[in-house]
N, CA, C, O and CB atoms as a CASP TS submission, in Angstrom:
PFRMAT TS
TARGET T0000
AUTHOR 0000-0000-0000
METHOD Language model
MODEL 1
PARENT N/A
ATOM      1  N   UNK     1       0.988  -1.226  -0.149  1.00  0.00           N
ATOM      2  CA  UNK     1       0.159  -0.433   0.274  1.00  0.00           C
ATOM      3  C   UNK     1       0.754   1.432   0.039  1.00  0.00           C
ATOM      4  O   UNK     1       0.249   2.475  -0.378  1.00  0.00           O
ATOM      5  CB  UNK     1      -0.066  -1.023   1.818  1.00  0.00           C
ATOM      6  N   UNK     2       1.670   1.130   0.421  1.00  0.00           N
ATOM      7  CA  UNK     2       2.693   2.191   0.528  1.00  0.00           C
ATOM      8  C   UNK     2       3.431   3.174  -0.818  1.00  0.00           C
ATOM      9  O   UNK     2       3.830   4.316  -1.045  1.00  0.00           O
ATOM     10  CB  UNK     2       3.769   1.415   1.186  1.00  0.00           C
ATOM     11  N   UNK     3       3.291   1.922  -1.429  1.00  0.00           N
ATOM     12  CA  UNK     3       3.821   2.004  -2.613  1.00  0.00           C
ATOM     13  C   UNK     3       3.506   3.266  -4.030  1.00  0.00           C
ATOM     14  O   UNK     3       4.198   4.001  -4.735  1.00  0.00           O
ATOM     15  CB  UNK     3       3.489   0.713  -2.923  1.00  0.00           C
ATOM     16  N   UNK     4       1.877   2.895  -3.849  1.00  0.00           N
ATOM     17  CA  UNK     4       0.764   3.709  -4.153  1.00  0.00           C
ATOM     18  C   UNK     4       0.856   5.077  -4.257  1.00  0.00           C
ATOM     19  O   UNK     4       0.837   5.880  -5.191  1.00  0.00           O
ATOM     20  CB  UNK     4      -0.110   3.515  -3.339  1.00  0.00           C
ATOM     21  N   UNK     5       1.014   5.169  -2.446  1.00  0.00           N
ATOM     22  CA  UNK     5       1.033   6.685  -2.196  1.00  0.00           C
ATOM     23  C   UNK     5       1.826   7.579  -2.954  1.00  0.00           C
ATOM     24  O   UNK     5       2.947   7.243  -3.334  1.00  0.00           O
ATOM     25  CB  UNK     5       1.416   6.939  -0.956  1.00  0.00           C
ATOM     26  N   UNK     6       1.282   8.824  -3.239  1.00  0.00           N
ATOM     27  CA  UNK     6       1.775   9.924  -4.303  1.00  0.00           C
ATOM     28  C   UNK     6       2.327  10.823  -3.207  1.00  0.00           C
ATOM     29  O   UNK     6       1.921  10.603  -2.066  1.00  0.00           O
ATOM     30  CB  UNK     6       0.496  10.721  -5.405  1.00  0.00           C
ATOM     31  N   UNK     7       3.190  11.795  -3.401  1.00  0.00           N
ATOM     32  CA  UNK     7       3.900  12.171  -2.460  1.00  0.00           C
ATOM     33  C   UNK     7       3.257  13.794  -2.909  1.00  0.00           C
ATOM     34  O   UNK     7       2.549  13.809  -3.916  1.00  0.00           O
ATOM     35  CB  UNK     7       5.639  11.674  -2.495  1.00  0.00           C
ATOM     36  N   UNK     8       3.461  14.930  -2.290  1.00  0.00           N
ATOM     37  CA  UNK     8       2.295  16.209  -2.081  1.00  0.00           C
ATOM     38  C   UNK     8       3.241  16.613  -3.589  1.00  0.00           C
ATOM     39  O   UNK     8       2.749  16.665  -4.717  1.00  0.00           O
ATOM     40  CB  UNK     8       2.295  17.627  -0.168  1.00  0.00           C
ATOM     41  N   UNK     9       4.625  16.857  -3.254  1.00  0.00           N
ATOM     42  CA  UNK     9       5.205  17.690  -3.898  1.00  0.00           C
ATOM     43  C   UNK     9       5.310  16.979  -5.411  1.00  0.00           C
ATOM     44  O   UNK     9       5.766  17.785  -6.223  1.00  0.00           O
ATOM     45  CB  UNK     9       6.480  18.076  -3.154  1.00  0.00           C
ATOM     46  N   UNK    10       5.007  15.690  -5.985  1.00  0.00           N
ATOM     47  CA  UNK    10       4.560  15.746  -7.088  1.00  0.00           C
ATOM     48  C   UNK    10       3.154  15.661  -7.484  1.00  0.00           C
ATOM     49  O   UNK    10       2.818  14.858  -8.354  1.00  0.00           O
ATOM     50  CB  UNK    10       5.133  15.023  -7.569  1.00  0.00           C
ATOM     51  N   UNK    11       2.434  16.314  -6.997  1.00  0.00           N
ATOM     52  CA  UNK    11       0.773  16.984  -7.215  1.00  0.00           C
ATOM     53  C   UNK    11       0.742  18.582  -7.456  1.00  0.00           C
ATOM     54  O   UNK    11       0.134  18.975  -8.451  1.00  0.00           O
ATOM     55  CB  UNK    11      -0.264  16.728  -5.674  1.00  0.00           C
ATOM     56  N   UNK    12       1.353  19.519  -6.613  1.00  0.00           N
ATOM     57  CA  UNK    12       1.412  20.651  -6.692  1.00  0.00           C
ATOM     58  C   UNK    12       2.488  21.015  -7.607  1.00  0.00           C
ATOM     59  O   UNK    12       3.477  20.312  -7.811  1.00  0.00           O
ATOM     60  CB  UNK    12       1.451  21.115  -5.545  1.00  0.00           C
ATOM     61  N   UNK    13       2.178  22.499  -8.319  1.00  0.00           N
ATOM     62  CA  UNK    13       3.109  22.922  -9.137  1.00  0.00           C
ATOM     63  C   UNK    13       4.266  23.573  -8.825  1.00  0.00           C
ATOM     64  O   UNK    13       4.504  24.433  -7.977  1.00  0.00           O
ATOM     65  CB  UNK    13       2.625  23.532  -9.838  1.00  0.00           C
ATOM     66  N   UNK    14       4.941  23.040  -9.628  1.00  0.00           N
ATOM     67  CA  UNK    14       6.197  23.908  -8.964  1.00  0.00           C
ATOM     68  C   UNK    14       6.508  25.479  -9.096  1.00  0.00           C
ATOM     69  O   UNK    14       7.083  26.189  -8.271  1.00  0.00           O
ATOM     70  CB  UNK    14       7.419  23.335  -9.507  1.00  0.00           C
ATOM     71  N   UNK    15       5.836  25.937 -10.693  1.00  0.00           N
ATOM     72  CA  UNK    15       5.788  27.411 -11.041  1.00  0.00           C
ATOM     73  C   UNK    15       4.311  27.774 -10.682  1.00  0.00           C
ATOM     74  O   UNK    15       3.322  27.102 -10.390  1.00  0.00           O
ATOM     75  CB  UNK    15       6.178  27.744 -12.691  1.00  0.00           C
ATOM     76  N   UNK    16       4.599  29.297 -10.844  1.00  0.00           N
ATOM     77  CA  UNK    16       3.105  29.687 -10.735  1.00  0.00           C
ATOM     78  C   UNK    16       2.711  30.373 -11.691  1.00  0.00           C
ATOM     79  O   UNK    16       3.594  31.196 -11.934  1.00  0.00           O
ATOM     80  CB  UNK    16       2.731  30.396  -9.649  1.00  0.00           C
ATOM     81  N   UNK    17       1.926  30.479 -12.322  1.00  0.00           N
ATOM     82  CA  UNK    17       1.928  31.075 -13.913  1.00  0.00           C
ATOM     83  C   UNK    17       1.673  32.634 -14.066  1.00  0.00           C
ATOM     84  O   UNK    17       0.973  33.306 -13.308  1.00  0.00           O
ATOM     85  CB  UNK    17       0.674  30.334 -14.825  1.00  0.00           C
ATOM     86  N   UNK    18       2.204  32.985 -14.920  1.00  0.00           N
ATOM     87  CA  UNK    18       2.532  34.658 -15.071  1.00  0.00           C
ATOM     88  C   UNK    18       1.161  35.307 -15.178  1.00  0.00           C
ATOM     89  O   UNK    18       0.699  34.785 -16.193  1.00  0.00           O
ATOM     90  CB  UNK    18       3.507  35.116 -16.559  1.00  0.00           C
ATOM     91  N   UNK    19       0.364  36.045 -14.765  1.00  0.00           N
ATOM     92  CA  UNK    19      -0.438  36.728 -14.810  1.00  0.00           C
ATOM     93  C   UNK    19       0.176  38.224 -15.932  1.00  0.00           C
ATOM     94  O   UNK    19       1.186  38.903 -15.751  1.00  0.00           O
ATOM     95  CB  UNK    19      -0.818  36.848 -13.286  1.00  0.00           C
ATOM     96  N   UNK    20      -0.862  38.347 -17.055  1.00  0.00           N
ATOM     97  CA  UNK    20       0.236  39.353 -18.170  1.00  0.00           C
ATOM     98  C   UNK    20      -1.013  40.373 -18.184  1.00  0.00           C
ATOM     99  O   UNK    20      -2.069  40.046 -18.726  1.00  0.00           O
ATOM    100  CB  UNK    20       0.881  38.553 -20.180  1.00  0.00           C
ATOM    101  N   UNK    21      -0.849  41.556 -17.594  1.00  0.00           N
ATOM    102  CA  UNK    21      -1.882  42.575 -17.807  1.00  0.00           C
ATOM    103  C   UNK    21      -2.107  42.830 -19.194  1.00  0.00           C
ATOM    104  O   UNK    21      -1.177  42.941 -19.993  1.00  0.00           O
ATOM    105  CB  UNK    21      -1.555  43.823 -17.157  1.00  0.00           C
ATOM    106  N   UNK    22      -3.529  42.945 -19.560  1.00  0.00           N
ATOM    107  CA  UNK    22      -4.054  43.266 -21.104  1.00  0.00           C
ATOM    108  C   UNK    22      -3.855  44.928 -21.190  1.00  0.00           C
ATOM    109  O   UNK    22      -4.308  45.645 -20.298  1.00  0.00           O
ATOM    110  CB  UNK    22      -5.939  42.757 -21.387  1.00  0.00           C
ATOM    111  N   UNK    23      -3.104  45.500 -22.395  1.00  0.00           N
ATOM    112  CA  UNK    23      -3.096  46.965 -22.197  1.00  0.00           C
ATOM    113  C   UNK    23      -4.673  47.568 -22.524  1.00  0.00           C
ATOM    114  O   UNK    23      -5.586  46.965 -23.089  1.00  0.00           O
ATOM    115  CB  UNK    23      -1.891  47.651 -23.257  1.00  0.00           C
ATOM    116  N   UNK    24      -4.676  48.961 -21.975  1.00  0.00           N
ATOM    117  CA  UNK    24      -5.881  49.960 -22.745  1.00  0.00           C
ATOM    118  C   UNK    24      -6.049  49.389 -24.117  1.00  0.00           C
ATOM    119  O   UNK    24      -6.995  48.712 -24.518  1.00  0.00           O
ATOM    120  CB  UNK    24      -5.421  51.724 -22.940  1.00  0.00           C
ATOM    121  N   UNK    25      -5.221  49.683 -24.629  1.00  0.00           N
ATOM    122  CA  UNK    25      -5.082  49.990 -26.457  1.00  0.00           C
ATOM    123  C   UNK    25      -5.998  48.871 -27.115  1.00  0.00           C
ATOM    124  O   UNK    25      -6.589  48.972 -28.190  1.00  0.00           O
ATOM    125  CB  UNK    25      -3.198  49.740 -27.212  1.00  0.00           C
ATOM    126  N   UNK    26      -5.994  47.821 -26.279  1.00  0.00           N
ATOM    127  CA  UNK    26      -6.880  46.438 -26.805  1.00  0.00           C
ATOM    128  C   UNK    26      -7.880  46.557 -26.527  1.00  0.00           C
ATOM    129  O   UNK    26      -8.792  46.543 -27.355  1.00  0.00           O
ATOM    130  CB  UNK    26      -6.656  45.138 -26.388  1.00  0.00           C
ATOM    131  N   UNK    27      -8.128  46.779 -24.739  1.00  0.00           N
ATOM    132  CA  UNK    27      -9.354  47.099 -24.130  1.00  0.00           C
ATOM    133  C   UNK    27     -10.760  48.275 -25.254  1.00  0.00           C
ATOM    134  O   UNK    27     -11.901  48.187 -25.708  1.00  0.00           O
ATOM    135  CB  UNK    27      -8.664  47.946 -22.598  1.00  0.00           C
ATOM    136  N   UNK    28     -10.025  48.890 -25.206  1.00  0.00           N
ATOM    137  CA  UNK    28     -10.922  50.191 -25.572  1.00  0.00           C
ATOM    138  C   UNK    28     -11.515  50.188 -26.952  1.00  0.00           C
ATOM    139  O   UNK    28     -12.324  51.115 -26.902  1.00  0.00           O
ATOM    140  CB  UNK    28     -10.065  51.526 -25.484  1.00  0.00           C
ATOM    141  N   UNK    29     -11.569  49.647 -28.201  1.00  0.00           N
ATOM    142  CA  UNK    29     -12.727  49.344 -28.821  1.00  0.00           C
ATOM    143  C   UNK    29     -13.841  48.109 -28.425  1.00  0.00           C
ATOM    144  O   UNK    29     -14.908  47.889 -28.998  1.00  0.00           O
ATOM    145  CB  UNK    29     -12.268  49.170 -30.025  1.00  0.00           C
ATOM    146  N   UNK    30     -13.330  47.464 -27.412  1.00  0.00           N
ATOM    147  CA  UNK    30     -14.699  46.661 -26.854  1.00  0.00           C
ATOM    148  C   UNK    30     -14.932  47.419 -26.137  1.00  0.00           C
ATOM    149  O   UNK    30     -15.921  46.883 -25.638  1.00  0.00           O
ATOM    150  CB  UNK    30     -14.767  45.298 -26.211  1.00  0.00           C
ATOM    151  N   UNK    31     -14.835  48.221 -25.678  1.00  0.00           N
ATOM    152  CA  UNK    31     -15.724  49.103 -24.515  1.00  0.00           C
ATOM    153  C   UNK    31     -16.438  50.006 -25.279  1.00  0.00           C
ATOM    154  O   UNK    31     -17.651  50.024 -25.066  1.00  0.00           O
ATOM    155  CB  UNK    31     -14.838  49.997 -23.339  1.00  0.00           C
ATOM    156  N   UNK    32     -15.898  50.939 -26.313  1.00  0.00           N
ATOM    157  CA  UNK    32     -16.285  51.416 -27.157  1.00  0.00           C
ATOM    158  C   UNK    32     -17.643  50.763 -27.879  1.00  0.00           C
ATOM    159  O   UNK    32     -18.547  51.470 -28.325  1.00  0.00           O
ATOM    160  CB  UNK    32     -15.248  51.534 -27.772  1.00  0.00           C
ATOM    161  N   UNK    33     -17.647  49.472 -27.919  1.00  0.00           N
ATOM    162  CA  UNK    33     -18.432  48.932 -28.920  1.00  0.00           C
ATOM    163  C   UNK    33     -19.544  48.420 -27.742  1.00  0.00           C
ATOM    164  O   UNK    33     -20.660  48.737 -28.153  1.00  0.00           O
ATOM    165  CB  UNK    33     -17.606  47.714 -30.011  1.00  0.00           C
ATOM    166  N   UNK    34     -19.608  47.979 -26.883  1.00  0.00           N
ATOM    167  CA  UNK    34     -20.742  47.611 -25.445  1.00  0.00           C
ATOM    168  C   UNK    34     -20.870  48.848 -25.211  1.00  0.00           C
ATOM    169  O   UNK    34     -21.970  49.257 -24.838  1.00  0.00           O
ATOM    170  CB  UNK    34     -20.231  46.686 -23.909  1.00  0.00           C
ATOM    171  N   UNK    35     -19.860  49.681 -25.361  1.00  0.00           N
ATOM    172  CA  UNK    35     -20.739  50.912 -24.673  1.00  0.00           C
ATOM    173  C   UNK    35     -21.967  51.358 -25.421  1.00  0.00           C
ATOM    174  O   UNK    35     -23.126  51.379 -25.004  1.00  0.00           O
ATOM    175  CB  UNK    35     -19.859  52.245 -24.530  1.00  0.00           C
ATOM    176  N   UNK    36     -21.414  51.779 -26.831  1.00  0.00           N
ATOM    177  CA  UNK    36     -22.785  52.182 -27.904  1.00  0.00           C
ATOM    178  C   UNK    36     -23.460  51.160 -27.922  1.00  0.00           C
ATOM    179  O   UNK    36     -24.637  51.405 -28.184  1.00  0.00           O
ATOM    180  CB  UNK    36     -22.555  52.557 -29.479  1.00  0.00           C
ATOM    181  N   UNK    37     -23.124  49.564 -27.673  1.00  0.00           N
ATOM    182  CA  UNK    37     -24.579  48.689 -27.790  1.00  0.00           C
ATOM    183  C   UNK    37     -25.457  49.343 -26.260  1.00  0.00           C
ATOM    184  O   UNK    37     -26.638  49.614 -26.479  1.00  0.00           O
ATOM    185  CB  UNK    37     -24.195  46.480 -27.681  1.00  0.00           C
ATOM    186  N   UNK    38     -25.142  49.505 -25.326  1.00  0.00           N
ATOM    187  CA  UNK    38     -25.661  49.694 -24.154  1.00  0.00           C
ATOM    188  C   UNK    38     -26.630  50.662 -24.166  1.00  0.00           C
ATOM    189  O   UNK    38     -27.784  50.479 -23.777  1.00  0.00           O
ATOM    190  CB  UNK    38     -24.769  49.943 -23.295  1.00  0.00           C
ATOM    191  N   UNK    39     -26.068  51.978 -24.728  1.00  0.00           N
ATOM    192  CA  UNK    39     -27.171  52.953 -25.255  1.00  0.00           C
ATOM    193  C   UNK    39     -28.003  53.203 -26.158  1.00  0.00           C
ATOM    194  O   UNK    39     -28.896  54.051 -26.152  1.00  0.00           O
ATOM    195  CB  UNK    39     -26.910  53.697 -25.378  1.00  0.00           C
ATOM    196  N   UNK    40     -27.589  52.117 -27.327  1.00  0.00           N
ATOM    197  CA  UNK    40     -28.969  52.164 -28.262  1.00  0.00           C
ATOM    198  C   UNK    40     -29.815  51.353 -27.154  1.00  0.00           C
ATOM    199  O   UNK    40     -30.730  52.040 -26.702  1.00  0.00           O
ATOM    200  CB  UNK    40     -28.884  51.278 -30.068  1.00  0.00           C
ATOM    201  N   UNK    41     -29.736  50.162 -26.654  1.00  0.00           N
ATOM    202  CA  UNK    41     -30.630  49.397 -25.915  1.00  0.00           C
ATOM    203  C   UNK    41     -31.126  50.590 -24.894  1.00  0.00           C
ATOM    204  O   UNK    41     -32.353  50.654 -24.971  1.00  0.00           O
ATOM    205  CB  UNK    41     -29.902  47.998 -25.205  1.00  0.00           C
ATOM    206  N   UNK    42     -30.631  51.508 -24.010  1.00  0.00           N
ATOM    207  CA  UNK    42     -31.449  51.969 -23.600  1.00  0.00           C
ATOM    208  C   UNK    42     -32.304  52.840 -23.873  1.00  0.00           C
ATOM    209  O   UNK    42     -33.276  53.257 -23.244  1.00  0.00           O
ATOM    210  CB  UNK    42     -31.170  52.095 -23.034  1.00  0.00           C
ATOM    211  N   UNK    43     -31.757  53.163 -25.146  1.00  0.00           N
ATOM    212  CA  UNK    43     -32.728  54.527 -26.055  1.00  0.00           C
ATOM    213  C   UNK    43     -34.259  53.250 -26.248  1.00  0.00           C
ATOM    214  O   UNK    43     -35.286  53.388 -25.584  1.00  0.00           O
ATOM    215  CB  UNK    43     -31.622  55.290 -28.407  1.00  0.00           C
ATOM    216  N   UNK    44     -34.113  52.427 -26.983  1.00  0.00           N
ATOM    217  CA  UNK    44     -34.913  51.371 -27.060  1.00  0.00           C
ATOM    218  C   UNK    44     -35.974  51.151 -25.791  1.00  0.00           C
ATOM    219  O   UNK    44     -37.183  51.257 -25.996  1.00  0.00           O
ATOM    220  CB  UNK    44     -34.004  50.251 -27.240  1.00  0.00           C
ATOM    221  N   UNK    45     -35.520  50.883 -24.652  1.00  0.00           N
ATOM    222  CA  UNK    45     -36.115  50.640 -23.593  1.00  0.00           C
ATOM    223  C   UNK    45     -36.229  51.976 -23.169  1.00  0.00           C
ATOM    224  O   UNK    45     -36.622  51.705 -22.035  1.00  0.00           O
ATOM    225  CB  UNK    45     -35.506  49.704 -22.741  1.00  0.00           C
ATOM    226  N   UNK    46     -36.205  52.886 -23.181  1.00  0.00           N
ATOM    227  CA  UNK    46     -36.307  54.803 -21.984  1.00  0.00           C
ATOM    228  C   UNK    46     -37.195  55.455 -23.227  1.00  0.00           C
ATOM    229  O   UNK    46     -38.324  55.895 -23.006  1.00  0.00           O
ATOM    230  CB  UNK    46     -34.043  56.234 -21.587  1.00  0.00           C
ATOM    231  N   UNK    47     -36.680  55.478 -24.370  1.00  0.00           N
ATOM    232  CA  UNK    47     -37.277  56.417 -25.332  1.00  0.00           C
ATOM    233  C   UNK    47     -38.041  56.295 -26.330  1.00  0.00           C
ATOM    234  O   UNK    47     -38.633  57.258 -26.817  1.00  0.00           O
ATOM    235  CB  UNK    47     -36.588  56.936 -25.800  1.00  0.00           C
ATOM    236  N   UNK    48     -38.152  54.871 -26.854  1.00  0.00           N
ATOM    237  CA  UNK    48     -38.600  55.119 -27.720  1.00  0.00           C
ATOM    238  C   UNK    48     -40.140  54.738 -27.714  1.00  0.00           C
ATOM    239  O   UNK    48     -40.514  53.932 -26.862  1.00  0.00           O
ATOM    240  CB  UNK    48     -37.829  54.687 -28.538  1.00  0.00           C
ATOM    241  N   UNK    49     -41.007  55.237 -28.561  1.00  0.00           N
ATOM    242  CA  UNK    49     -42.797  55.409 -28.937  1.00  0.00           C
ATOM    243  C   UNK    49     -42.691  57.055 -28.381  1.00  0.00           C
ATOM    244  O   UNK    49     -43.525  57.697 -27.743  1.00  0.00           O
ATOM    245  CB  UNK    49     -44.288  54.059 -27.723  1.00  0.00           C
ATOM    246  N   UNK    50     -41.729  57.347 -28.737  1.00  0.00           N
ATOM    247  CA  UNK    50     -41.839  59.231 -28.083  1.00  0.00           C
ATOM    248  C   UNK    50     -41.951  59.471 -29.081  1.00  0.00           C
ATOM    249  O   UNK    50     -42.113  58.733 -30.053  1.00  0.00           O
ATOM    250  CB  UNK    50     -40.654  60.278 -27.279  1.00  0.00           C
ATOM    251  N   UNK    51     -41.822  61.548 -28.932  1.00  0.00           N
ATOM    252  CA  UNK    51     -41.195  62.293 -30.341  1.00  0.00           C
ATOM    253  C   UNK    51     -40.068  61.927 -30.881  1.00  0.00           C
ATOM    254  O   UNK    51     -39.457  62.497 -31.784  1.00  0.00           O
ATOM    255  CB  UNK    51     -40.914  63.643 -30.227  1.00  0.00           C
ATOM    256  N   UNK    52     -39.684  60.584 -30.095  1.00  0.00           N
ATOM    257  CA  UNK    52     -38.175  60.828 -31.499  1.00  0.00           C
ATOM    258  C   UNK    52     -38.270  59.062 -31.761  1.00  0.00           C
ATOM    259  O   UNK    52     -37.285  58.330 -31.862  1.00  0.00           O
ATOM    260  CB  UNK    52     -35.785  61.613 -30.615  1.00  0.00           C
ATOM    261  N   UNK    53     -39.321  58.742 -31.816  1.00  0.00           N
ATOM    262  CA  UNK    53     -39.660  57.020 -31.961  1.00  0.00           C
ATOM    263  C   UNK    53     -38.910  57.078 -33.425  1.00  0.00           C
ATOM    264  O   UNK    53     -39.075  57.989 -34.236  1.00  0.00           O
ATOM    265  CB  UNK    53     -41.732  56.365 -31.993  1.00  0.00           C
ATOM    266  N   UNK    54     -37.965  55.818 -33.632  1.00  0.00           N
ATOM    267  CA  UNK    54     -37.421  54.975 -34.885  1.00  0.00           C
ATOM    268  C   UNK    54     -38.783  54.384 -35.801  1.00  0.00           C
ATOM    269  O   UNK    54     -39.154  54.672 -36.939  1.00  0.00           O
ATOM    270  CB  UNK    54     -36.394  53.532 -34.245  1.00  0.00           C
ATOM    271  N   UNK    55     -39.265  53.566 -34.921  1.00  0.00           N
ATOM    272  CA  UNK    55     -40.477  52.311 -35.736  1.00  0.00           C
ATOM    273  C   UNK    55     -41.703  53.467 -35.549  1.00  0.00           C
ATOM    274  O   UNK    55     -41.613  54.520 -34.918  1.00  0.00           O
ATOM    275  CB  UNK    55     -40.916  50.258 -34.588  1.00  0.00           C
ATOM    276  N   UNK    56     -42.409  53.154 -35.994  1.00  0.00           N
ATOM    277  CA  UNK    56     -44.262  53.306 -36.006  1.00  0.00           C
ATOM    278  C   UNK    56     -44.994  52.261 -35.477  1.00  0.00           C
ATOM    279  O   UNK    56     -44.901  51.136 -35.968  1.00  0.00           O
ATOM    280  CB  UNK    56     -44.958  53.379 -37.492  1.00  0.00           C
ATOM    281  N   UNK    57     -45.621  52.466 -34.651  1.00  0.00           N
ATOM    282  CA  UNK    57     -46.488  51.141 -33.888  1.00  0.00           C
ATOM    283  C   UNK    57     -46.331  50.665 -32.544  1.00  0.00           C
ATOM    284  O   UNK    57     -45.637  51.370 -31.812  1.00  0.00           O
ATOM    285  CB  UNK    57     -46.239  49.897 -34.542  1.00  0.00           C
ATOM    286  N   UNK    58     -46.725  49.832 -32.161  1.00  0.00           N
ATOM    287  CA  UNK    58     -46.662  49.371 -30.536  1.00  0.00           C
ATOM    288  C   UNK    58     -45.638  48.732 -30.633  1.00  0.00           C
ATOM    289  O   UNK    58     -44.916  49.152 -29.728  1.00  0.00           O
ATOM    290  CB  UNK    58     -47.810  48.480 -29.812  1.00  0.00           C
ATOM    291  N   UNK    59     -45.133  47.984 -31.167  1.00  0.00           N
ATOM    292  CA  UNK    59     -44.149  46.737 -31.174  1.00  0.00           C
ATOM    293  C   UNK    59     -42.985  47.095 -30.205  1.00  0.00           C
ATOM    294  O   UNK    59     -42.938  46.441 -29.163  1.00  0.00           O
ATOM    295  CB  UNK    59     -43.517  46.397 -32.752  1.00  0.00           C
ATOM    296  N   UNK    60     -42.292  47.796 -30.361  1.00  0.00           N
ATOM    297  CA  UNK    60     -41.353  48.337 -29.593  1.00  0.00           C
ATOM    298  C   UNK    60     -41.685  48.167 -28.124  1.00  0.00           C
ATOM    299  O   UNK    60     -41.251  47.354 -27.307  1.00  0.00           O
ATOM    300  CB  UNK    60     -41.180  49.689 -29.962  1.00  0.00           C
ATOM    301  N   UNK    61     -42.362  48.916 -28.032  1.00  0.00           N
ATOM    302  CA  UNK    61     -42.612  48.961 -26.318  1.00  0.00           C
ATOM    303  C   UNK    61     -43.255  47.986 -26.140  1.00  0.00           C
ATOM    304  O   UNK    61     -42.977  47.484 -25.051  1.00  0.00           O
ATOM    305  CB  UNK    61     -43.386  50.131 -25.600  1.00  0.00           C
ATOM    306  N   UNK    62     -44.049  47.415 -26.723  1.00  0.00           N
ATOM    307  CA  UNK    62     -44.144  46.026 -26.248  1.00  0.00           C
ATOM    308  C   UNK    62     -43.305  45.123 -25.842  1.00  0.00           C
ATOM    309  O   UNK    62     -43.205  44.409 -24.844  1.00  0.00           O
ATOM    310  CB  UNK    62     -44.571  45.470 -26.928  1.00  0.00           C
ATOM    311  N   UNK    63     -42.809  45.262 -26.654  1.00  0.00           N
ATOM    312  CA  UNK    63     -41.341  44.241 -26.458  1.00  0.00           C
ATOM    313  C   UNK    63     -40.453  44.720 -25.223  1.00  0.00           C
ATOM    314  O   UNK    63     -39.892  43.853 -24.553  1.00  0.00           O
ATOM    315  CB  UNK    63     -40.198  44.356 -27.953  1.00  0.00           C
ATOM    316  N   UNK    64     -40.338  45.750 -24.973  1.00  0.00           N
ATOM    317  CA  UNK    64     -39.617  46.354 -23.691  1.00  0.00           C
ATOM    318  C   UNK    64     -40.839  47.231 -22.794  1.00  0.00           C
ATOM    319  O   UNK    64     -40.862  48.450 -22.630  1.00  0.00           O
ATOM    320  CB  UNK    64     -38.207  47.512 -24.247  1.00  0.00           C
ATOM    321  N   UNK    65     -41.582  46.473 -22.406  1.00  0.00           N
ATOM    322  CA  UNK    65     -42.518  47.485 -21.815  1.00  0.00           C
ATOM    323  C   UNK    65     -42.381  46.723 -20.046  1.00  0.00           C
ATOM    324  O   UNK    65     -42.791  47.328 -19.055  1.00  0.00           O
ATOM    325  CB  UNK    65     -44.430  47.461 -22.770  1.00  0.00           C
ATOM    326  N   UNK    66     -41.767  45.403 -19.989  1.00  0.00           N
ATOM    327  CA  UNK    66     -41.427  45.393 -18.668  1.00  0.00           C
ATOM    328  C   UNK    66     -40.204  45.704 -18.414  1.00  0.00           C
ATOM    329  O   UNK    66     -40.046  45.754 -17.195  1.00  0.00           O
ATOM    330  CB  UNK    66     -41.653  44.327 -18.124  1.00  0.00           C
ATOM    331  N   UNK    67     -39.123  45.972 -19.073  1.00  0.00           N
ATOM    332  CA  UNK    67     -38.193  46.427 -18.913  1.00  0.00           C
ATOM    333  C   UNK    67     -37.726  47.648 -18.574  1.00  0.00           C
ATOM    334  O   UNK    67     -36.612  48.001 -18.186  1.00  0.00           O
ATOM    335  CB  UNK    67     -37.892  46.166 -19.544  1.00  0.00           C
ATOM    336  N   UNK    68     -39.392  48.645 -18.902  1.00  0.00           N
ATOM    337  CA  UNK    68     -39.042  50.201 -18.602  1.00  0.00           C
ATOM    338  C   UNK    68     -39.349  49.774 -17.244  1.00  0.00           C
ATOM    339  O   UNK    68     -38.442  50.199 -16.528  1.00  0.00           O
ATOM    340  CB  UNK    68     -39.984  51.648 -19.356  1.00  0.00           C
ATOM    341  N   UNK    69     -40.366  49.009 -16.429  1.00  0.00           N
ATOM    342  CA  UNK    69     -41.265  49.517 -15.610  1.00  0.00           C
ATOM    343  C   UNK    69     -39.717  49.130 -14.660  1.00  0.00           C
ATOM    344  O   UNK    69     -39.220  49.894 -13.833  1.00  0.00           O
ATOM    345  CB  UNK    69     -43.079  48.778 -15.403  1.00  0.00           C
ATOM    346  N   UNK    70     -39.368  48.268 -14.903  1.00  0.00           N
ATOM    347  CA  UNK    70     -38.166  47.503 -14.303  1.00  0.00           C
ATOM    348  C   UNK    70     -37.235  48.876 -13.842  1.00  0.00           C
ATOM    349  O   UNK    70     -36.998  49.069 -12.649  1.00  0.00           O
ATOM    350  CB  UNK    70     -37.299  46.324 -15.588  1.00  0.00           C
ATOM    351  N   UNK    71     -36.861  49.572 -14.639  1.00  0.00           N
ATOM    352  CA  UNK    71     -35.613  50.427 -14.928  1.00  0.00           C
ATOM    353  C   UNK    71     -36.294  51.847 -14.046  1.00  0.00           C
ATOM    354  O   UNK    71     -35.652  52.792 -13.588  1.00  0.00           O
ATOM    355  CB  UNK    71     -35.214  50.672 -16.940  1.00  0.00           C
ATOM    356  N   UNK    72     -37.536  51.661 -14.004  1.00  0.00           N
ATOM    357  CA  UNK    72     -37.968  53.360 -13.740  1.00  0.00           C
ATOM    358  C   UNK    72     -38.429  54.108 -14.784  1.00  0.00           C
ATOM    359  O   UNK    72     -38.820  55.245 -14.517  1.00  0.00           O
ATOM    360  CB  UNK    72     -36.813  54.255 -13.293  1.00  0.00           C
ATOM    361  N   UNK    73     -38.477  53.696 -16.004  1.00  0.00           N
ATOM    362  CA  UNK    73     -39.143  54.564 -16.898  1.00  0.00           C
ATOM    363  C   UNK    73     -40.960  54.250 -16.666  1.00  0.00           C
ATOM    364  O   UNK    73     -41.576  53.244 -16.316  1.00  0.00           O
ATOM    365  CB  UNK    73     -38.493  54.188 -18.573  1.00  0.00           C
ATOM    366  N   UNK    74     -41.488  55.937 -17.135  1.00  0.00           N
ATOM    367  CA  UNK    74     -42.723  56.069 -17.114  1.00  0.00           C
ATOM    368  C   UNK    74     -43.334  55.759 -18.568  1.00  0.00           C
ATOM    369  O   UNK    74     -42.941  56.452 -19.507  1.00  0.00           O
ATOM    370  CB  UNK    74     -42.986  57.365 -16.587  1.00  0.00           C
ATOM    371  N   UNK    75     -44.549  54.459 -18.854  1.00  0.00           N
ATOM    372  CA  UNK    75     -45.058  54.246 -20.001  1.00  0.00           C
ATOM    373  C   UNK    75     -46.761  54.684 -20.108  1.00  0.00           C
ATOM    374  O   UNK    75     -47.531  54.702 -21.068  1.00  0.00           O
ATOM    375  CB  UNK    75     -44.732  52.782 -20.253  1.00  0.00           C
ATOM    376  N   UNK    76     -46.925  54.992 -18.770  1.00  0.00           N
ATOM    377  CA  UNK    76     -48.579  54.745 -18.914  1.00  0.00           C
ATOM    378  C   UNK    76     -49.474  56.192 -18.899  1.00  0.00           C
ATOM    379  O   UNK    76     -50.701  56.159 -18.996  1.00  0.00           O
ATOM    380  CB  UNK    76     -49.153  53.732 -17.482  1.00  0.00           C
TER
END
């Protein structure tokens, strides 16, 4: 039985992987993309069906109706 035991040194890694920081210039395009996407979504939830409506009818309003209430936008 003692022959099949594994020593703790064989299980643990001997080196720690280095953490490489991501440069800001590589994250900036993604941040701009997601920021723009969030602003577009916020527009459709908060301002669509008003004087600045892009689409006519109630389709967008009905799709985002619960999101408006959740975020505190008045719609009635």
